[in-house]
C-alpha positions in Angstrom: 0.0 0.0 0.0 1.2 3.5 -0.8 -0.3 6.6 0.9 -0.1 9.8 -1.1 -0.4 12.6 1.5 -0.5 16.4 1.0 0.2 18.9 3.7 -2.9 20.9 2.6 -6.2 19.3 1.4 -6.5 21.9 -1.4 -3.7 20.2 -3.2 -5.7 16.9 -3.5 -7.9 18.1 -6.3 -9.9 15.9 -8.5 -7.3 16.1 -11.3 -4.6 14.9 -8.9 -6.8 12.0 -7.7 -7.6 11.2 -11.4 -3.9 11.1 -12.2 -3.2 8.9 -9.2 -6.0 6.5 -10.3 -4.6 6.4 -13.9 -1.1 5.7 -12.5 -2.4 3.0 -10.2 -4.5 1.3 -12.9 -1.5 1.2 -15.3 0.4 -0.7 -12.7 -2.4 -3.2 -11.8 -3.5 -1.3 -8.7 -6.4 0.8 -7.6 -6.4 4.3 -6.0 -9.1 5.6 -3.6 -9.2 8.9 -1.7 -9.8 8.1 2.0 -9.4 11.6 3.4 -9.4 15.1 1.9 -5.6 15.0 2.0 -4.9 11.3 1.5 -5.1 8.9 -1.4 -4.3 5.2 -1.1 -2.8 3.0 -3.8 -3.3 -0.7 -3.3 -3.2 -3.9 -5.4 -6.4 -4.2 -7.5 -7.8 -7.2 -5.5 -6.8 -5.8 -2.1 -9.8 -3.8 -0.9 -12.2 -4.0 2.0 -14.9 -5.5 -0.3 -12.7 -8.6 -0.8 -12.6 -9.0 3.0 -16.3 -8.9 3.2 -16.7 -11.5 0.5 -14.3 -13.7 2.4 -16.3 -13.4 5.6 -19.5 -14.4 3.7 -18.3 -17.0 1.2 -15.4 -18.7 3.0 -16.3 -18.2 6.7 -20.1 -18.5 6.4 -21.2 -15.2 7.8 -24.9 -14.7 6.9 -25.2 -11.0 7.5 -22.4 -8.4 7.5 -22.9 -4.8 8.4 -20.2 -2.3 7.6 -19.7 1.4 8.4 -17.9 3.7 5.9 -17.2 7.3 5.1 -14.6 7.5 2.3 -13.9 6.2 -1.2 -11.7 3.4 0.2 -14.9 2.0 1.8 -16.9 1.9 -1.5 -16.4 -1.9 -2.3 -16.9 -2.8 1.4 -20.3 -1.0 1.5 -21.3 -2.5 -1.9 -20.6 -6.0 -0.6 -22.2 -5.5 2.9 -25.7 -6.8 3.6 -26.2 -3.7 5.8 -24.2 -0.8 4.5 -24.0 2.1 7.0 -22.6 5.5 6.2 -21.2 8.1 8.6 -22.7 11.5 8.8 -19.4 12.9 7.6 -19.2 10.5 4.6 -18.0 11.8 1.2 -20.9 12.6 -1.1 -20.2 9.7 -3.4 -20.4 7.3 -0.4 -23.6 8.6 1.1 -25.7 7.1 -1.7 -24.4 3.6 -0.8 -25.8 3.5 2.7 -29.0 1.9 3.7 -28.6 3.6 7.1 -26.9 6.9 8.1 -25.4 7.4 11.5 -23.8 10.4 13.2 -20.5 11.7 12.1 -17.4 10.4 13.8 -16.8 13.7 15.6 -20.3 14.0 17.1 -19.9 15.2 20.6 -22.4 13.0 22.4 -22.8 9.9 20.2 -20.1 9.3 17.5 -21.1 7.2 14.5 -20.1 3.7 15.6 -21.6 4.3 19.1 -24.8 5.6 17.3 -25.1 2.4 15.4 -24.4 0.2 18.5 -27.0 2.2 20.4 -29.6 1.5 17.7 -28.8 -2.2 17.6 -29.1 -2.5 21.4 -32.4 -0.6 21.3 -33.8 -2.8 18.6 -32.9 -6.0 20.6 -34.8 -4.8 23.7 
């Protein structure tokens, strides 16, 4: 994995991300922006979605819920049975969620805690 990091998010413009994606693809890899200042380059088959498929196909998990907020979560959310997006998710990711939880910087109930609270309430 290669992390391409900029000191200022304004430098990670769409054209820079597009160039990184083209470079990655020409070398059998994929690139995904995970933060406003960070883009990951990884082997084509090494993504979070592959991990979810392994859980389901090889390990027999029936239902998998996943929480994501960035482009490096796209394949994971697409393969999840219950895709959950954070309130602070990138615009392209928000459309993939069946459920939306608070952002990860919510003062009282951050996103993961929000989801857990909902699950516990549903079980009672």
